[in-house]
C-alpha positions in Angstrom: 144.6 77.0 107.8 146.6 76.1 104.8 147.1 78.5 101.9 149.1 78.2 98.7 151.0 80.9 97.1 149.0 82.1 94.0 152.3 82.5 92.0 154.5 79.5 92.6 151.8 77.2 94.1 154.0 76.3 97.1 152.6 76.3 100.7 152.7 79.5 102.5 152.9 80.0 106.3 151.1 82.4 108.6 153.2 85.4 109.6 150.5 87.3 111.4 146.8 87.0 112.1 144.4 89.5 113.7 140.7 89.8 114.4 139.1 92.6 112.4 135.5 92.3 113.5 133.3 89.7 115.3 133.0 87.9 112.1 136.2 88.5 110.2 139.9 88.0 110.6 142.9 89.1 108.5 145.9 86.8 108.0 149.3 87.6 106.5 151.0 84.7 104.7 154.5 84.3 103.4 155.4 81.9 100.6 157.8 79.1 101.8 159.6 79.2 98.5 162.5 81.7 99.2 163.0 82.3 95.5 159.4 83.5 95.2 159.1 85.4 98.5 155.5 86.5 98.0 153.8 87.9 101.1 150.0 88.3 100.8 147.0 89.1 102.9 143.7 87.2 103.2 140.5 88.0 105.0 138.4 85.1 106.5 134.8 85.9 107.1 131.9 84.1 108.8 129.1 84.3 106.3 126.2 82.1 107.6 125.0 80.0 110.5 124.9 76.2 109.9 123.9 75.3 113.5 122.6 77.9 115.9 124.6 78.9 118.9 123.5 77.8 122.4 124.9 81.1 123.7 124.1 83.7 120.9 125.6 87.2 121.0 122.7 89.6 120.1 125.2 91.9 118.4 126.2 89.2 115.8 123.8 89.0 112.9 124.4 86.1 110.6 121.9 84.6 108.1 120.8 81.0 108.6 122.1 78.5 106.0 119.5 77.6 103.4 119.6 73.9 104.4 118.1 74.7 107.8 114.4 74.0 107.8 113.2 77.0 109.9 109.7 75.7 110.4 110.9 72.3 111.6 113.4 74.0 113.9 110.7 76.3 115.3 108.4 73.4 115.9 111.1 71.3 117.6 112.0 74.3 119.9 108.3 74.8 120.9 107.6 71.1 121.6 110.7 70.6 123.8 110.3 70.8 127.6 112.4 73.3 129.6 115.2 72.1 131.8 117.3 74.1 134.3 120.8 74.6 133.0 123.8 75.7 135.1 127.2 75.9 133.4 130.0 74.2 135.3 132.8 76.7 134.8 131.0 80.0 134.1 128.0 82.0 135.0 125.1 82.7 132.6 126.3 84.5 129.5 123.1 85.3 127.7 120.3 84.0 130.0 117.2 83.0 128.2 117.5 83.2 124.5 114.3 85.1 124.0 114.0 86.8 127.5 115.7 89.6 129.3 119.3 89.4 130.4 119.8 88.5 134.1 120.9 91.3 136.4 124.7 91.5 136.9 126.0 90.7 140.3 
């Protein structure tokens, strides 16, 4: 991610970045202009869902983007046939989107 120094308008580089929550991250930037030397912090936050996840985490609650037509999406989901899905590299993460979680083991 690129960020400009708010003072001298030069590019800044990332010095450190860390996850704060499931939906936010703090990044520390340092200005590349050594005469300026400004070091600043930003917070990047996920604020809405544009396309729903195929493996949703029930603990993550994000609003749907207003451009998504909920009624059309619901109609499409209901009219689609079911197909068995087996991931190639991992076991089931969430199981059925609207059903109970599979037993561990």
